[in-house]
N, C-alpha and C positions, 0 to 999 in steps of 0.2 A: 198677602203676606200671612194672614192668620190661617190660611189653608195650606201653608208651607210650600207655596209656589213662589219662592223667593225671586227668581229671575223675572218671571211674569209681573210679580207685585212691584218689583223695582222698576221695571219698564213702564208700567202704568203710572207710577208715582212720578217718574221723570217726565213723561208725557204730559201729566196733569200740571206739573210745575211749569214746564215750558209754555203751555197754552195759557195758564194763568198769568205769567209774566208778560207774554207777548200781547195778550188781549187787554192788559192792564186791569184785570179783574178785581184785584184788591182795591184799587182806587175807585173803580166803579161801584163796588159794594159800599165803600165809605159815602160817596155822594148819594147813592140810593137811599141808604139809611138815614142820611141827613135830609132826605126829601128834595134834593136838587137834581131832578131828572134830566134837566137840560145839560148840566155838567157831566152827568153820568153818561148820556148819549154821546157827547162830544169826546169824552175820554176813551170811549170803547173802540177797540180795533175789532171790527165785526169779522174780518177775514179769519181771525184767529178764534174769536169767541164761538163762531159757528161749529167748531170742532168739539166744544166742551160737552154739550149734552150727549152726543154719541159716545165719546169716551166715557163719560160718567156712567152712562147706562150699561155700556159694555162691561165695565168693571164690576158693577153690581150684579149683572146677569152672570158673569163669569164666576164670581165668588159664590153666588147662589147655586150655580150648576156644580161647581167643585165641592160644595158642602153637601151635595145629594138632593138639592131642591129640584123640584119638577120631574124627578125620576119617574117614569111611567105615566106622566101627565101629558096628554096630547096638547100641542100648541102652547107649551109653557113659555116659549120665547115671545109670544105675540104681544103681551102687555109691555115688555121691555122695548120691543121694536117700535110700537106705537108712541110710547113715551118719549123715546129718543127722537123720532121723527117730528112729532108735534112740538116737542121742546125746542128743536132747531127752528121750526117755523115761528115759534115764539121769539127766538133770538132775531130772526130776520125782520119781524114786524115790530120789534120793541121800540124802535125810534119814532114810530108814527101811530101805533095802535092805542086807542084810548078806551077806557071803560068808565062810563059815567063822566066823561069829559076830562078824566085824569090820565095822564101818561104814566104807565107803570114802570117803563124803562127796561134796561137790558138785564136787570136782576130779577125783578118781581114778575114780569110777564112770562119769561121762560119757566119760572117755578110754577106758575099757575098752569102753563101749557104742559109741563111734565106731568103734573097731577091729572090734568084732563086727559092726556094721552094714556096714562096708566089705566084710568077708568074705562075710556073707550076700548083700549086693548083687552081689558078683562071682559068686557061685554062681547067683543068679537071672538075672544077665545071660547067663551061659553057657547056662542052660536055655532062656531066651527066644530066644537066638540059634539054638540047635539046633532049636527048634520052627518057626522061620520060614525 
């Protein structure tokens, strides 16, 4: 929307709203911030939540690209792709994966995974750029 791509912006907002409602994401966020990961996991509709990281990172990448980011930079999309992919894996394992015995749940594990994916993607981008 800020880049004056109103139709695309509206479509992305509608898709985000649809996924948010269908995945029960706001309820999951409340349970997660209250520290009740069992309720958060039970409330989550994983079939819908798995779409969220990819849509979110696509919207970020698209806005970045439309604003002129990454122009002339080799492999500029790689960190976004890795972040979306590893973030989705974080959603998949969020009901069982524990760090230090603690279940991070369907909000915090995907956030950690998105950050890890961006870091891995940035490293891969540097390696690929150095090899070409």
